[in-house]
C-alpha positions as CSV (number, residue, x, y, z in Angstrom):
1,X,134.4,68.2,60.4
2,X,132.3,68.3,57.2
3,X,130.4,71.6,56.9
4,X,126.7,71.9,56.0
5,X,127.5,73.6,52.7
6,X,129.8,70.7,51.7
7,X,127.1,68.1,52.7
8,X,124.3,69.9,50.9
9,X,126.4,70.4,47.8
10,X,127.4,66.7,47.5
11,X,123.8,65.4,48.0
12,X,122.3,67.9,45.6
13,X,125.0,67.0,43.0
14,X,124.0,63.4,43.4
15,X,120.4,64.2,42.5
16,X,121.4,66.6,39.7
17,X,123.4,63.7,38.2
18,X,120.3,61.5,38.2
19,X,118.3,64.2,36.4
20,X,121.2,64.6,33.9
21,X,121.2,60.9,33.1
22,X,117.4,60.6,32.8
23,X,115.1,60.9,29.8
24,X,117.7,59.6,27.3
25,X,117.6,56.6,25.1
26,X,119.8,53.8,26.4
27,X,122.8,53.3,24.1
28,X,123.1,49.8,22.8
29,X,126.1,48.1,24.4
30,X,127.0,51.1,26.6
31,X,126.7,49.0,29.8
32,X,124.8,49.9,33.0
33,X,124.8,53.5,34.3
34,X,126.7,54.1,37.4
35,X,127.2,56.7,40.2
36,X,130.3,55.9,42.2
37,X,130.3,52.2,42.9
38,X,126.6,51.9,42.5
39,X,124.9,50.4,39.4
40,X,121.8,52.5,38.5
41,X,118.6,50.9,37.4
42,X,116.1,53.3,35.8
43,X,114.1,51.2,33.4
44,X,110.6,50.8,34.7
45,X,110.6,47.1,34.1
46,X,113.9,46.6,35.9
47,X,112.9,48.7,38.9
48,X,109.6,46.9,39.1
49,X,111.4,43.6,39.3
50,X,113.6,44.8,42.1
51,X,111.0,46.4,44.3
52,X,108.8,43.3,44.0
53,X,111.6,41.0,45.0
54,X,112.0,42.2,48.6
55,X,113.9,39.1,49.7
56,X,116.5,39.3,46.9
57,X,116.8,43.1,47.1
58,X,116.8,44.2,50.7
59,X,116.6,47.5,52.4
60,X,120.0,48.8,53.7
61,X,120.1,52.3,55.1
62,X,123.6,52.1,56.6
63,X,124.3,55.0,58.9
64,X,120.9,56.4,58.5
65,X,119.7,53.7,60.9
66,X,121.5,55.7,63.7
67,X,118.3,57.7,63.9
68,X,116.5,54.5,64.8
69,X,114.7,51.5,63.3
70,X,111.2,51.6,61.8
71,X,109.1,50.0,59.0
72,X,111.2,52.0,56.6
73,X,114.6,50.4,57.2
74,X,113.8,46.8,58.3
75,X,113.1,43.6,56.5
76,X,111.1,40.3,56.6
77,X,109.0,39.5,59.6
78,X,110.2,42.5,61.6
79,X,109.1,44.8,58.8
80,X,105.7,43.1,58.7
81,X,105.2,43.5,62.5
82,X,106.2,47.2,62.3
83,X,103.9,47.8,59.4
84,X,100.9,46.4,61.3
85,X,101.4,48.9,64.1
86,X,100.6,51.9,61.8
87,X,98.9,50.6,58.7
88,X,95.3,50.5,59.9
89,X,95.6,54.1,61.1
90,X,96.7,55.3,57.7
91,X,94.0,53.5,55.9
92,X,91.3,54.8,58.2
93,X,92.6,58.4,58.0
94,X,92.6,58.1,54.2
95,X,88.9,57.2,53.8
96,X,86.9,59.5,51.5
97,X,84.7,60.6,54.4
98,X,87.7,62.5,55.8
99,X,88.3,64.6,52.7
100,X,86.4,67.6,54.1
101,X,88.2,67.4,57.4
102,X,91.6,67.3,55.8
103,X,90.7,70.3,53.5
104,X,89.4,72.2,56.6
105,X,92.7,71.7,58.5
106,X,94.8,73.0,55.6
107,X,92.4,75.8,54.9
108,X,92.5,77.0,58.5
109,X,96.3,76.8,58.7
110,X,96.7,78.7,55.5
111,X,94.2,81.3,56.5
112,X,96.3,82.3,59.4
113,X,99.6,82.3,57.6
114,X,101.6,85.1,56.2
115,X,101.2,85.6,52.4
116,X,104.8,84.4,51.7
117,X,106.4,81.2,50.6
118,X,107.9,80.7,54.1
119,X,104.4,81.4,55.6
120,X,102.8,78.8,53.4
121,X,105.5,76.2,54.1
122,X,105.0,76.7,57.8
123,X,101.2,76.4,57.4
124,X,101.5,73.2,55.4
125,X,103.8,71.6,58.0
126,X,101.4,72.6,60.7
127,X,98.4,71.1,58.8
128,X,100.3,67.9,57.8
129,X,101.5,67.3,61.4
130,X,97.9,67.8,62.8
131,X,96.6,65.3,60.3
132,X,99.3,62.8,61.1
133,X,98.7,63.1,64.9
134,X,95.0,62.9,64.5
135,X,95.4,59.6,62.6
136,X,96.7,58.2,66.0
137,X,94.2,60.0,68.1
138,X,96.7,62.6,69.2
139,X,97.1,66.4,69.1
140,X,100.3,67.9,67.8
141,X,102.1,70.8,69.5
142,X,102.9,72.4,66.1
143,X,105.8,74.7,66.8
144,X,108.1,72.5,69.0
145,X,107.2,69.5,66.8
146,X,108.3,71.5,63.7
147,X,111.6,72.4,65.4
148,X,112.2,68.7,66.2
149,X,111.4,67.7,62.6
150,X,113.9,70.3,61.3
151,X,116.5,68.7,63.5
152,X,115.5,65.2,62.2
153,X,116.0,66.4,58.6
154,X,119.4,67.9,59.3
155,X,120.6,64.8,61.1
156,X,119.3,62.6,58.3
157,X,121.2,64.8,55.8
158,X,124.5,64.2,57.6
159,X,123.9,60.5,58.1
160,X,123.0,60.1,54.4
161,X,126.1,62.0,53.4
162,X,128.3,59.8,55.6
163,X,126.7,56.8,53.8
164,X,128.5,58.1,50.7
165,X,131.5,59.8,52.1
166,X,133.4,57.8,54.8
167,X,133.4,59.9,58.0
168,X,136.2,60.3,60.5
169,X,135.5,58.7,63.9
170,X,134.7,62.1,65.4
171,X,132.2,62.9,62.5
172,X,130.6,59.5,62.9
173,X,130.3,59.8,66.6
174,X,129.0,63.3,66.5
175,X,126.3,62.4,63.9
176,X,125.2,59.4,66.0
177,X,125.1,61.5,69.2
178,X,122.9,64.1,67.5
179,X,120.6,61.4,66.1
180,X,120.1,59.9,69.6
181,X,119.6,63.4,71.1
182,X,116.8,64.3,68.8
183,X,115.1,61.0,69.3
184,X,115.4,61.5,73.1
185,X,113.9,65.0,72.9
186,X,111.0,63.7,70.8
187,X,110.5,61.0,73.4
188,X,110.4,63.5,76.2
189,X,107.7,65.5,74.3
190,X,105.6,62.5,73.5
191,X,105.7,60.8,76.9
192,X,104.8,64.0,78.7
193,X,101.3,63.8,77.1
194,X,99.2,61.0,78.6
195,X,97.4,60.1,75.3
196,X,100.7,60.0,73.4
197,X,102.3,57.9,76.1
198,X,99.4,55.4,75.9
199,X,99.8,55.3,72.1
200,X,103.5,54.5,72.5
201,X,102.5,51.8,74.9
202,X,100.2,50.3,72.1
203,X,103.2,50.5,69.7
204,X,105.3,48.6,72.2
205,X,102.6,46.0,72.9
206,X,102.2,45.3,69.1
207,X,106.0,44.8,68.8
208,X,106.6,42.5,71.7
209,X,108.5,40.1,69.6
210,X,111.1,42.7,68.4
211,X,114.1,43.0,70.6
212,X,115.0,46.5,71.8
213,X,112.0,48.0,70.0
214,X,111.6,51.7,70.4
215,X,108.1,53.1,69.8
216,X,109.5,56.6,69.7
217,X,111.8,55.7,66.8
218,X,108.9,54.1,65.0
219,X,106.7,57.1,65.5
220,X,109.3,59.7,64.6
221,X,110.3,58.1,61.3
222,X,106.7,57.6,60.3
223,X,106.0,61.2,61.2
224,X,109.0,62.5,59.2
225,X,108.3,60.4,56.2
226,X,104.6,61.3,56.0
227,X,104.9,65.0,56.7
228,X,108.0,65.8,54.7
229,X,106.9,64.1,51.5
230,X,103.4,65.7,51.7
231,X,104.7,69.2,52.2
232,X,107.5,68.8,49.7
233,X,105.0,67.8,47.0
234,X,102.7,70.7,47.6
235,X,105.6,73.1,47.6
236,X,106.6,71.9,44.1
237,X,103.0,72.3,43.0
238,X,103.1,75.9,44.2
239,X,106.4,76.4,42.4
240,X,105.1,75.1,39.1
241,X,101.9,77.1,39.4
242,X,104.0,80.3,39.8
243,X,105.6,79.6,36.4
244,X,102.4,79.5,34.4
245,X,99.6,82.0,35.2
246,X,97.2,80.6,32.6
247,X,97.5,77.1,34.1
248,X,97.1,78.5,37.5
249,X,93.9,80.3,36.7
250,X,92.5,77.2,34.9
251,X,93.2,75.1,38.1
252,X,91.7,77.9,40.2
253,X,88.5,78.0,38.2
254,X,88.2,74.2,38.2
255,X,88.6,74.1,42.0
256,X,86.1,76.9,42.6
257,X,83.6,75.0,40.5
258,X,83.3,72.6,43.4
259,X,82.6,69.8,40.9
260,X,83.0,66.1,42.0
261,X,85.9,65.7,39.5
262,X,88.9,68.0,38.9
263,X,90.8,66.2,36.1
264,X,93.1,69.1,35.2
265,X,94.2,69.7,38.8
266,X,94.7,65.9,39.3
267,X,96.8,65.8,36.1
268,X,98.9,68.7,37.3
269,X,99.6,67.1,40.7
270,X,100.6,63.9,38.9
271,X,102.9,65.7,36.6
272,X,104.5,67.5,39.5
273,X,105.1,64.2,41.3
274,X,106.4,62.7,38.0
275,X,108.9,65.5,37.4
276,X,109.9,66.1,41.0
277,X,109.4,62.7,42.8
278,X,109.5,63.3,46.5
279,X,111.9,60.4,46.9
280,X,114.2,60.6,43.9
281,X,116.1,57.4,44.4
282,X,116.4,54.3,46.6
283,X,119.2,51.9,47.3
284,X,118.9,48.1,47.8
285,X,121.4,45.4,48.9
286,X,121.6,42.3,46.8
287,X,121.2,39.3,49.1
288,X,122.6,36.7,46.7
289,X,124.4,36.5,43.4
290,X,122.0,37.2,40.5
291,X,121.7,38.5,37.0
292,X,119.2,41.3,36.3
293,X,118.6,42.3,32.7
294,X,122.0,41.2,31.7
295,X,123.8,42.8,34.6
296,X,125.6,40.5,37.0
297,X,125.1,41.4,40.6
298,X,127.0,39.9,43.6
299,X,125.7,39.3,47.1
300,X,126.2,42.3,49.3
301,X,126.4,44.7,46.4
302,X,124.3,48.0,46.7
303,X,122.3,49.1,43.7
304,X,120.5,52.4,43.1
305,X,116.9,52.6,41.8
306,X,116.4,56.0,40.1
307,X,112.8,57.1,40.5
308,X,113.8,60.2,38.5
309,X,114.9,57.9,35.7
310,X,111.8,55.8,35.8
311,X,109.6,58.9,35.6
312,X,111.5,60.2,32.6
313,X,112.2,57.1,30.7
314,X,111.6,57.8,26.9
315,X,110.1,54.4,26.2
316,X,107.2,55.3,28.6
317,X,106.7,59.0,28.3
318,X,106.4,61.5,25.5
319,X,108.9,64.4,25.9
320,X,109.8,63.1,29.3
321,X,112.1,65.9,30.2
322,X,109.4,68.5,29.6
323,X,107.0,69.5,32.4
324,X,103.7,69.2,30.7
325,X,100.8,70.6,32.8
326,X,98.2,68.8,30.6
327,X,100.3,65.6,30.0
328,X,98.3,63.3,27.7
329,X,99.3,60.2,29.6
330,X,97.6,61.5,32.8
331,X,94.6,63.1,31.1
332,X,93.9,59.9,29.2
333,X,94.9,57.6,32.1
334,X,97.1,55.7,29.7
335,X,100.4,55.7,31.6
336,X,102.1,52.5,32.5
337,X,101.9,52.0,36.2
338,X,105.4,50.7,36.3
339,X,106.6,54.1,35.0
340,X,104.9,56.3,37.7
341,X,105.9,55.4,41.2
342,X,105.9,58.5,43.4
343,X,104.8,56.3,46.3
344,X,106.9,53.4,45.0
345,X,105.3,50.0,44.3
346,X,105.4,46.4,45.3
347,X,105.1,45.0,48.8
348,X,107.2,47.8,50.3
349,X,105.4,50.7,48.7
350,X,104.5,53.6,50.9
351,X,101.9,52.5,53.5
352,X,100.5,56.0,53.7
353,X,100.1,56.5,50.0
354,X,96.4,57.0,50.1
355,X,96.6,59.4,53.0
356,X,99.5,61.3,51.3
357,X,97.6,61.6,48.1
358,X,94.5,62.8,49.9
359,X,96.5,65.4,51.8
360,X,98.3,66.7,48.7
361,X,95.0,67.1,46.8
362,X,93.2,68.9,49.7
363,X,96.2,71.1,50.5
364,X,96.5,72.2,46.9
365,X,92.8,73.0,46.8
366,X,93.1,75.1,49.9
367,X,96.2,76.9,48.8
368,X,94.9,77.8,45.3
369,X,91.6,79.1,46.7
370,X,93.4,81.5,49.0
371,X,96.6,82.5,47.2
372,X,98.0,83.5,43.8
373,X,101.6,82.6,43.0
374,X,104.1,84.1,40.5
375,X,107.7,83.4,39.6
376,X,110.2,85.8,38.3
377,X,112.2,83.1,36.6
378,X,112.1,79.3,36.0
379,X,115.4,78.3,37.3
380,X,114.9,75.0,39.1
381,X,116.9,74.5,42.3
382,X,116.3,72.0,45.0
383,X,117.4,70.9,48.4
384,X,117.7,67.2,48.9
385,X,117.7,65.4,52.2
386,X,116.0,62.0,51.6
387,X,113.0,64.0,50.2
388,X,113.4,66.5,47.4
389,X,112.3,70.0,48.4
390,X,112.4,73.2,46.4
391,X,115.5,75.2,47.5
392,X,114.8,77.9,50.1
393,X,114.8,81.4,48.6
394,X,113.1,80.3,45.3
395,X,111.7,83.3,43.5
396,X,108.0,82.6,44.2
397,X,105.9,85.6,45.2
398,X,102.7,85.1,47.0
399,X,99.6,87.3,47.3
400,X,96.2,86.7,48.8
401,X,93.2,86.4,46.4
């Protein structure tokens, strides 16, 4: 059986490879970049064409679908139906009128946390889960839900690994069994609460036309995607604040000013998402033979879209491999929208993008008001499992202000 260290090492190496290939001028006549059997597209124009051609370049999540089907891994009319179940909830929760409430949730969770990186991470997860559940009129039981989400992450890591490395029958069956078990446990938790059970009934009613639809699978994958990417982004902001004390104090002063605009803080958040995109790459399956930017693609072929590469393409960013806290493109609002896609773009962009952005902004404000961060070094290490987290044990020290 593949061990966790082997799985973690392989997936992290995959992302390190993307970072190593990014930010460099494309050599004339060098041919397309590749990882394994996958052609990599990292030019913003090429990636924009792919994500906006959802019929030609379709989602294919292979073994990851063992954890269930949702708006994230389906296509065509089924995707549209699934999207409609949750989209209005996200848009309502993201209205500006809810900014103060979102800030208060994160502020309260952080106020009760230990002054440590682990404590902050737990508080951020608790806050993001509460906000997600509230969007659906529900109340989250933070601790057991966090445990279940950790299980989801570990199962997803294994399933993603086996999408790259062919598993034995025993490995495949074990991963699928664990995926079904965590979904069943999530279902037991949700259906035990009358309001949650009623909301799952609403999900099922909206999806009457989808055969074998599971409202639990839909809810769990939406929950994981929304909470994991939000917390991941804030943790990277904390990590980068710890590196530069002057930048941290400037952001602290700007936030304490309580002004209607916080341009430097917003720039810093954007630069964090540019440099550490929460979803570093995507894969798509070509539905019919085509040629894209001189590269012949055949039906059934999988291609990789490197968000890392898009965010560090030298034709669109100045010094793209440098983390620039006051990046001119963001300060001046002069960046090409095709070259900055932390929530993706096109018809399949993140449906919770507005809510996610609101949560990140308010969580950062709450954290910076309460804590001071410092790093003993600037060695970047990460932990990849669909979303790109800072590695556990990073040398960030935390103290209350």
